[in-house]
PAROKOL-570369 format. One record per residue (C-alpha): x, y, z; residue in three letters. Coordinates in steps of 0.001 Angstrom, whole numbers, padded with zeros to 6 digits, always signed. Example, Ala and Ser with C-alpha at 12.3 -4.5 7.8 and 13.67 -1.06 7.14 Angstrom:
// residues 2
+012300-004500+007800ALA+013670-001060+007140SER
END
This chain:
// residues 699
+001883+004976-039062MET+004358+003924-036406GLY+007922+004937-035670PHE+010493+004249-032955ARG+011795+007037-030815GLU+013687+007421-027578ASN+011073+007115-024831ALA+013054+009364-022525HIS+012659+012391-024789SER+008909+012241-024316LYS+006743+013530-021515VAL+003413+012052-020448VAL+000844+014823-020712VAL-002219+012820-019720ARG-003925+009451-019748GLU-006810+008788-022109ASP-008985+006021-023493LEU-007900+005019-027017VAL-010210+002887-029109GLU-008941-000671-029272GLY-006140+000051-026797LYS-007933+000926-023561GLY-006396+003377-021095LEU-003168+004783-022584CYS-000384+007217-021773TYR-000524+010188-024151ILE+002877+011782-024831TYR+003806+015337-025727SER+004407+014327-029375ASP+000859+012882-029707ASN+002069+009260-029620THR+000683+006866-027053HIS+001270+003482-025491CYS-001091+001297-023435PRO-000992+001687-019664LYS-001227-002078-019189SER-000841-005158-021395VAL-002596-008355-020303ASN-002714-007082-016734GLY+000977-006073-016623ASP+001695-002395-016013ILE+003714-000528-018652VAL+006276+001927-017321ASN+005668+005152-019313PRO+009409+005876-019397LYS+010303+002487-020886TRP+007390+001828-023225GLY+006747-001459-024973THR+008766-003907-027044THR+008279-004565-030764LYS+005993-007416-029730ALA+003853-004969-027780GLY+004881-006260-024347LYS+005938-004024-021428PRO+009649-003310-021724ARG+011671-004682-018813LYS+014168-002590-016913ARG+016954-004874-018149LEU+015806-004225-021689GLY+016393-000515-021059GLN+019833-000929-019489ALA+023023+000316-021142CYS+025779-002147-022065ASN+027838-001406-018936THR+024914-001838-016529CYS+023898-005016-018353ARG+027365-006484-017879GLU+027527-005487-014215LYS+023857-006418-013668LYS+023231-003243-011744ILE+020220-000989-011771ARG+020278+001326-014796CYS+018302+004577-014936ASP+018555+005511-018631PRO+018913+009233-019289GLN+020265+011418-022071ILE+023156+011460-022982PRO+024289+009037-020236LYS+022512+006809-017763CYS+022678+007872-014113ALA+025321+005251-013189GLN+027683+006051-016083CYS+027255+009769-015463GLN+028112+009280-011792LYS+031291+007266-012422PHE+032412+008971-015640GLY+032035+005837-017758ARG+031273+005585-021466GLU+027564+004855-021868CYS+026437+002883-024911LYS+023091+001316-025726PHE+022202-001453-028117GLU+020479-000089-031233PRO+016793+000606-030665GLY+016867-000425-027029VAL+015636+002778-025480ARG+011891+002448-025850GLY+009182+002332-028434SER+006113+004439-028153GLN+004200+004248-031386ARG+002266+006863-033223SER-001179+005599-034097THR-004144+006752-036096ARG-006402+006940-033069GLY-007776+010066-031529SER-005227+012807-031050SER-005203+015663-028548PRO-006496+017918-031284GLY-009592+015824-031893ASP-011175+016688-028553ALA-010637+019156-025709PRO-007540+018323-023673SER-007826+017015-020141LEU-006703+020445-018910GLN-009415+022220-020925GLU-012048+019774-019723ARG-010879+020240-016131ARG-011294+023987-016396ASN-014720+023510-017953SER-015935+021030-015358ILE-014544+022673-012249PHE-015894+026150-013100HIS-019549+026785-012305ASP-020956+028315-015501ARG-023878+029808-013589HIS-021585+031937-011442GLY-022209+030061-008216SER-020646+031693-005181GLU-019809+028290-003688THR-016049+027938-004040SER-013779+024943-003662ALA-012962+026142-000196GLY-016567+026162+001006GLN-019282+023615+001679THR-022940+024445+001614SER-024430+021291+003032ALA-025818+021192+006552THR-023860+018685+008638ARG-025714+015651+009860SER-025056+013472+012867SER-022301+011372+011286ILE-018984+012598+012636ASN-016855+012656+009500VAL-016269+016411+009231ASP-012842+016311+010867HIS-011920+013135+008997LEU-012567+014433+005504LEU-012774+018134+004712SER-010466+019786+007287PRO-007759+017155+006854ALA-007974+017585+003128SER-007786+021352+003407THR-004691+021377+005579HIS-002744+018666+003817SER-003587+019407+000224LEU-004901+022931+000054GLY-001501+024621-000114SER-001356+023885-003830HIS-004725+025393-004725GLU-005172+028451-006878SER-005159+031899-005208PRO-008475+032799-003546PRO-009593+035073-006343GLY-008944+032481-009038LYS-010245+029268-007497ARG-012190+026995-009770ARG-015733+026427-008587LYS-018042+023474-008426PHE-021685+023050-007585SER-023195+021238-004629THR-026855+020427-004724SER-028939+020734-001522PRO-031159+017835-002584ASN-029975+014257-002806ILE-031807+011004-002238ASP-031234+007316-002711SER-033356+006996-005855ARG-031463+006109-009030PRO-030381+009156-010982VAL-030787+009049-014756ALA-027641+009351-016853THR-028652+011434-019892PRO-026886+011193-023260ARG-025583+013497-024669PRO-024278+015432-021679VAL-025569+018990-021191PRO-022741+021513-021137ASN-023723+023015-017795ASP-023305+019839-015738ARG-020682+020041-012974THR-019392+017511-010454PHE-021667+017334-007405SER-023097+014628-005115PRO-026275+014082-007144ASN-024575+014017-010553VAL-023104+010860-012057ASP-019485+011878-012722PRO-019406+009704-015842PHE-022300+011676-017325SER-020522+014877-016341CYS-017123+014064-017855ASP-016466+010494-019043PRO-012824+011252-019861GLN-011860+012573-016437MET-013966+009981-014624THR-012273+007104-016440MET-008883+008784-016054HIS-009064+008672-012249TYR-011211+005573-011731ILE-009043+003735-014260GLY-006002+004730-012213SER-007630+003277-009089PHE-008714+000049-010793LEU-005301-000564-012353THR-003056+000285-009418ASN-005065-000769-006363PHE-007974-002945-007388ASN-005824-004698-010000GLY-003382-005885-007354ASN-003803-008134-004341LEU-006627-006128-002738TYR-009195-006638-005487GLN-012673-005613-004346ILE-014326-005185-007763PHE-014297-007390-010917PRO-012594-004798-013096THR-014019-005426-016574ASP-017577-005918-015362LYS-017371-002873-013116PHE-016127-000697-015997VAL-018935-001977-018229ALA-021483-001024-015568TRP-019797+002336-015046LEU-020031+003215-018723GLN-023403+001708-019600ASN-025682+001835-016545ALA-028713+003984-017306ALA-029171+004858-013649ALA-026960+004972-010591LYS-027985+005462-006970SER-026593+008152-004701SER-024596+005402-002962SER-023067+004403-006298ASP-022026+007995-006949MET-020527+008300-003460LEU-018311+005334-004295LEU-017381+006707-007722MET-016254+010061-006334TYR-014274+008227-003645THR-012565+006122-006317MET-011743+009291-008242MET-010187+010859-005145ALA-008190+007685-004532PHE-007152+007504-008174GLY-005352+010841-007900THR-002658+009041-005865ILE-001517+006921-008812PHE-002470+008998-011865ALA+000446+010153-014028ALA-001328+013326-015180ALA-002227+016180-014880PRO+000296+018056-012715SER+000763+017248-009029VAL-000842+020533-007999GLU-003910+019956-010157GLU-004302+016365-009009ARG-004210+017615-005429GLN-006832+020227-006260HIS-009010+017591-007919ASP-008612+015380-004852ARG-009789+018227-002631ASP-012882+018756-004756VAL-013769+015063-004883PHE-013257+014702-001122LEU-015574+017606-000387ARG-018227+016029-002579ILE-017685+012714-000760VAL-017902+014508+002578ASP-021232+016062+001674GLU-022600+012824+000239ALA-021440+010827+003272MET-023227+013188+005637ASN-026427+013114+003607ARG-026420+009309+003458GLN-025480+008729+007102SER-028927+007352+007909SER-028814+004964+004927ARG-025729+002742+005394PRO-024789+000701+002356SER-022137-001559+000877LEU-020861+001395-001147GLN-020458+003460+002014MET-018319+000729+003600VAL-016211+000511+000439GLN-015827+004292+000427SER-014741+004358+004073LEU-012038+001741+003414VAL-010678+003722+000462LEU-010842+006982+002410LEU-008924+005302+005218SER-006138+004324+002829LEU-006210+007778+001267LEU-005687+009324+004696ARG-002910+006814+005357PHE-001259+007871+002125SER-001151+011445+003430ARG+000356+010429+006774GLY-002873+011059+008715GLN-002731+007824+010689LEU-005267+008583+013420GLU-007889+009657+010887GLU-007064+006596+008799SER-007620+004251+011742ARG-010891+005935+012720GLU-012258+005671+009188LEU-011356+001998+008866CYS-012801+001207+012289THR-016005+002919+011131SER-015962+000764+007991ALA-015601-002401+010077MET-018406-001438+012459ARG-020724-000413+009635LEU-019889-003527+007623GLY-020667-005734+010605THR-023915-003844+011239ASP-025189-004399+007696ILE-024148-008059+007690GLY-021061-008087+005465LEU-019280-010458+007862SER-021884-013156+007270ARG-023146-014920+004172GLU-026153-013250+002556ARG-029452-014786+003618ILE-032068-012435+002199GLU-032422-011862-001508SER-031138-008441-002575VAL-030655-006796-005938GLU-027083-007455-007129PRO-024642-004556-007070TYR-022999-002884-010084PHE-024952-004906-012644GLY-023313-008147-011491LEU-024940-011556-011286ASP-025977-012683-007802ALA-022934-014899-007123HIS-020396-012311-008268THR-022226-009644-006266SER-021956-011853-003169ASP-018213-012232-003779GLU-017934-008437-003977CYS-019591-008213-000538ARG-017176-010792+000877ARG-014115-009099-000537ARG-015245-005751+000838THR-015266-007224+004332PHE-011967-009086+003941TRP-010088-006073+002567VAL-011505-003912+005381ALA-010372-006618+007835TYR-006827-006541+006413ILE-006499-002754+006508VAL-008063-002464+009971ASP-005677-005067+011417THR-002587-003334+010036LEU-003752+000033+011344LEU-004401-001433+014795GLN-000658-002062+015012TYR+000650+000925+013071TYR-001276+003508+015086VAL-000575+003864+018804ALA-004059+003297+020200TRP-004936+001822+023551GLN-008240+000233+022554GLY-008401-003370+021427ARG-009442-004352+017883PRO-013204-004359+017587ILE-014998-007606+018320SER-015977-009363+015096VAL-018506-012143+014606ASP-017747-013730+011265CYS-019264-016594+009310LYS-018149-015877+005785LEU-016787-017791+002821GLN-013119-017143+002054VAL-012414-015266-001211PRO-012001-017160-004463CYS-009157-016679-006939SER-008851-013536-009022GLN-009472-015441-012252THR-012661-017017-010904GLN-013868-013625-009696TYR-013205-011883-013011ASP-014881-014732-014930ASP-017891-014844-012616GLY-017374-018565-011917SER-017610-018301-008128ILE-017135-021705-006418PRO-018328-022803-003013GLN-015370-022512-000644LEU-014762-023102+003088PRO-016362-020706+005537VAL-014261-018821+008082ALA-016093-018715+011404GLU-014945-016908+014532PHE-016639-014930+017262HIS-015604-011927+019308GLY-011953-011938+020311LEU-011530-015707+020017ASP-008654-016836+017756PRO-009389-015963+014146HIS-008649-019171+012247ASP-008962-019039+008459ILE-009396-022396+006653PRO-006468-022804+004239LEU-004868-025349+001960ASP-002216-025170-000750ASN-004897-024463-003340GLY-006375-021453-001538SER-006384-018119-003359SER-003588-015652-002715VAL-006030-013263-001033LEU-007270-016043+001270THR-003700-016818+002286LYS-003085-013153+003016LEU-006236-013040+005160VAL-004945-016103+007030GLY-001679-014365+007921GLY-003416-011111+008804ILE-005812-012992+011121ALA-002820-014297+013101ILE-001327-010797+013234LEU-004673-009485+014518ARG-004634-012074+017310ASP-001078-011001+018220ILE-001983-007304+018387VAL-005091-008054+020449SER-003000-010160+022848TRP-000292-007509+023250VAL-002911-004928+024167LYS-004344-007326+026778CYS-000858-008147+028082LEU-000155-004515+028865LYS-002858-004547+031562ASP-002597-008193+032640MET-002153-009133+036285ASP+001486-009883+037167VAL+000644-013362+038459SER-000612-014385+034998GLN+002084-012844+032826ILE+004997-015301+032845GLN+003142-018490+031994ALA+000668-016728+029700SER+003371-015042+027608GLN+005235-018255+026893GLN+002085-020271+026173ASP+000771-017645+023780PHE+004081-017345+021936GLN+004288-021120+021531ASP+000747-021233+020143GLN+001279-018345+017717ILE+004639-019656+016524ASN+002962-022955+015673TRP+000191-021154+013757ARG+002670-018953+011888LEU+004782-021966+010918ALA+001711-023812+009634ALA+000570-020743+007690TRP+004019-020231+006165LYS+004104-023846+005017GLN+000773-023403+003225LYS+001958-020184+001598VAL+005264-021602+000373THR+004373-025293+000075GLY+003334-025341-003568MET+004783-026876-006707THR+006250-024715-009463GLN+003156-025353-011585ALA+000923-024186-008742GLU+003085-021116-008210GLU+002879-020277-011918ASP-000875-020619-011740ARG-001022-018314-008712LYS+001043-015710-010499LEU-001246-015968-013515ALA-004303-015535-011314GLU-002850-012749-009225GLY-001151-011084-012200LYS+001068-008734-010206LYS+001343-010700-006980VAL+004539-012510-006063ASP+003628-015219-003491PRO+006787-014357-001577ASP+005238-010979-000778GLU+002946-012783+001660LEU+005978-013715+003763LEU+006272-010037+004694ILE+003294-010682+006987VAL+005063-013740+008450TYR+008175-011786+009461HIS+006128-008799+010636LEU+004068-011106+012861GLY+007241-012616+014334LYS+008681-009161+015055MET+005507-007970+016793VAL+005130-011211+018779LEU+008666-011243+020182HIS+009336-007511+020452ARG+006296-006375+022415HIS+006548-008418+025622VAL+006529-007658+029357ARG+010305-008125+029560HIS+010556-007101+033222GLU+008791-010351+034179PHE+010968-012576+031967MET+014047-014578+032832THR+017368-013559+031265ARG+017165-016532+028924GLN+013668-015529+027785GLN+014774-011928+027173VAL+017743-013080+025107GLU+015626-015505+023098MET+013097-012782+022245ASN+015839-010299+021298CYS+017394-012820+018948ARG+014053-013709+017376GLU+013189-010056+016761VAL+016568-009231+015212ARG+016607-012429+013185SER+013252-011735+011541HIS+014061-008056+011022ALA+017116-009092+008998TYR+015128-011795+007194ALA+012395-009333+006248LEU+014896-006846+004817LEU+016578-009699+002949GLN+013183-010658+001505LEU+012495-007078+000425LEU+015980-006939-001090HIS+015185-010073-003106THR+011774-008778-004204LEU+013359-005456-005113HIS+015958-007173-007297GLU+013231-009174-009031ARG+011224-006045-009767SER+014287-004465-011381ASN+014806-007268-013872PHE+011417-008744-014672ASP+007914-007559-015466GLU+006366-007801-012004ARG+004898-004636-010566THR+006522-003266-007377PRO+004566-003201-004135LEU+002712+000067-004664THR-000885-000945-004018ALA-000722-000728-000228CYS+002170+000449+001960PRO+002283-002661+004175VAL+005725-003576+002825ALA+006998-000076+003484GLY+005825-000043+007076TYR+007253-003504+007711ALA+010611-002311+006326ALA+010428+000751+008563PHE+009886-001436+011648VAL+012705-003794+010623ALA+015208-000952+010165VAL+014213+000434+013565ASP+015108-002948+015070ILE+018410-003720+013353ILE+019794-000199+013779THR+018942-000070+017507ALA+022365-001464+018423ALA+025320-003238+016881GLY+029060-003541+016577SER+031081-000973+014663MET+032507-003707+012443SER+029070-005010+011452SER+028117-001565+010120VAL+031307-001106+008103LEU+031647-004670+006805GLU+031836-004948+003029SER+030623-008518+002663SER+028762-011186+004590ALA+032054-013027+005150GLU+033572-010046+007003ASP+031096-010261+009888ILE+032676-009958+013304TYR+029840-009959+015786ASP+027240-012266+017287GLY+024674-011710+014540LEU+026266-013957+011915HIS+024438-017128+012893HIS+021130-015304+013055GLU+021352-014073+009502ARG+022495-017393+008177MET+019622-019200+009894ASP+017044-016939+008230THR+018605-016841+004798GLY+019656-013195+005197ALA+023090-013150+003575HIS+023433-009468+002708ASP+025112-006955+004959THR+023911-003925+006870PHE+025355-001803+004043MET+023182-003711+001540ASP+019917-004060+003397LEU+019281-000651+004963VAL+019776+001256+001672PRO+017440-001242-000015THR+014775-000507+002597ALA+015335+003200+002056SER+014977+002845-001709GLU+011831+000740-001335ALA+010311+003463+000846LEU+011357+006164-001615VAL+009657+004237-004434ASN+006501+003808-002365LEU+006768+007488-001420GLY+005837+008429-004985GLN+002304+007365-004053TYR+002170+007196-000255TRP+003328+010222+001712ASP+003679+008070+004834THR+006313+005952+003074ALA+008116+009064+001839ARG+008477+010380+005393ARG+009596+006976+006640GLN+012151+006810+003835GLY+013602+010137+004927GLU+013907+008870+008513LEU+015571+005627+007408VAL+018055+007475+005185THR+018878+009913+007978SER+019402+007100+010490ARG+021581+005113+008080PHE+023822+008131+007549GLN+023939+008815+011292THR+024864+005217+012143VAL+027487+005128+009385LEU+029085+008336+010646MET+028934+007098+014251ALA+030577+003814+013251ALA+033495+005638+011674LYS+033811+008019+014634THR+033366+005269+017218GLY+035922+002994+015555SER+038562+005708+015695SER+037837+006211+019411SER+038112+002460+020124GLN+034400+002018+020861LYS+033268-001563+020316ALA+029614-000884+019582ALA+026908+001752+019266TYR+023314+002049+020412PHE+020428+004384+019587ILE+018417+005930+022361ARG+015057+006552+020653ASN+012853+004229+018615SER+011117+005199+015375PHE+007953+003424+016407CYS+007186+001605+019634SER+003390+001818+019864PRO+003054+000007+023205PHE+005738+001822+025210GLY+009205+000932+026478MET+007935-001475+029125ASP+006577-003550+026213MET+009656-003276+023968ASP+012443-005854+024357VAL+014742-003975+021948ILE+014578-000404+023233TYR+013177-001027+026721GLY+015870-003206+028326ILE+019286-001992+029489THR+021880-001651+026750LYS+024293-004074+028405LEU+021515-006678+028568ALA+020745-006051+024892LEU+024361-006590+023826PHE+024549-009792+025862LYS+021439-010991+024064ALA+023123-010171+020750LEU+026139-012322+021611GLY+028470-009385+022260MET+028775-009607+026026GLY+032496-010399+025800ASP+033239-007111+024005ARG+030695-004783+025649VAL+031371-004956+029385ARG+030365-001424+030421ASN+029023+001886+029103GLN+032543+003062+028172PHE+032593+000484+025370ASP+029487+002046+023816LEU+028936+004985+021484TYR+025508+006559+022058GLU+023467+007971+019176ILE+020579+010240+020099GLN+018683+009975+016782GLY
END
């Protein structure tokens, strides 16, 4: 029997599989609602409509917020906006959510997730091996410092006291032979490297792996065909040690997005899974596999989520090297048994996507992390990925092959009909060429720099323009089809890579060997695309507030791009541009730049939007949370300085230190040139004639 109730009075206590519904949120009053409907994520606070569709934010808004078309955060008795401004807060009847009570399994029918956790994580045989210890002998693979210690320091503070730690078993014997999955499950089975986690606890395994598949694999970076992978997970009679390594890695990754249990217990579970992965990785170091590459990519992103950027880069570089060694960058020649119970063609597509996703993550980390080495040389002769629909259906077509060698330009064959993932790979390939070039430029002979810089920029700008045209040059029908295939992917999200590439290309130059005109041109290009990127994020953010698309939570590329853009636009500016209340009030040399790029919102609009985007991402990615704190702090500092500087007749401000300049000040045209030269480049030379016209901010 069903009934309607205010969704905001309920608390999600766990996620569980409900017959006929799939993975569902289970509420404190025993009602539930599906976690996703037709591929669209359901917000647990908002629930579903009477028609069973995910409720939109606008559908949750109070009357006042609806009229003003502002973001509404419904609460009891008033929404956050009405509470803040002392307004009357009224809702349309029945608008505040609809979780439905159903006759399915209830929490009383089976042990709760908490009870099962306690059962699984305690060693019933009284093993002395605690969650803080590892019993395996380390092998030659150097992952110790990348997995266990990092996990201990970053996550261990929330564990139980030493005397009360839950225990788990680790077996000293593990091999690559398939391990039987007995049914029913013996009560004394515990998570360990040689035990299929699904045979150990199907509920917890699906809880965390389901979280991974929905929130990461279900988005743009799809490595696995979800339905077929779940069928294999639940029904395979035997799984290899490599399969189980991947499953435990997925479970560790799934703790990032899972809504239950508590934060502390999810962190504890993550620690346990990572230690199992660590042990399994060391034992399998002499037997590299596709699953090991997949695990390394996920571990890299997991480390990134915790702010451990160096470890993240090292893990992804290892994934790229290992993937190249076992032939993932080339089409399969020899016949091999398909993976995960897939047919041969779908298994081949899984191999391809593993390489391409590793390629994407590795490229981004090469820029994000200050590292002097160049991106690893890659020899590739691999078909581009097909659409998500074709992959899920198993109807894999023959598509163009991307072929490049070493550090030659990485050209990806594209047309308007290419899959969204292929288009992303195309943009990332250009970004990889830019990063590789910048690292070469840093050590280039002076006699080569001037001509080489301009030639390279001209070439890359042409490639970026051609790529952008293929990304955006589609009819409405084609765009609708792409959205249907990608489910949660807005094609405009790909333009984040376009603006990021432009910022990297024009910011990181050897400015000391440039003419004044070249310096000014590069400054303008960098600032222009920083504003355009924030405008794009502002637009995407507004869309996510009022329709059913899922925000960019799968990978923090958008967050890092926003962080870089804020670092650029807050580096210097006029006092009036900070305090302006509308785009028409602009009184500095940046007006034409914003208009040319379609960025019509003001500093006061865009920086808070970037901050909010980072805060939202920070729910899942600790790196984004820290960046959000820095952006908020800088915004407040600049705002205060603008008010102080205006009263003291200062025309403009500048900030001394950059958030992130991975190649140094001699390769940074925004923070590395003199401030007077920067203001001339920004069109403010008539108002900033000397240092006395400037207000310096140290932050």
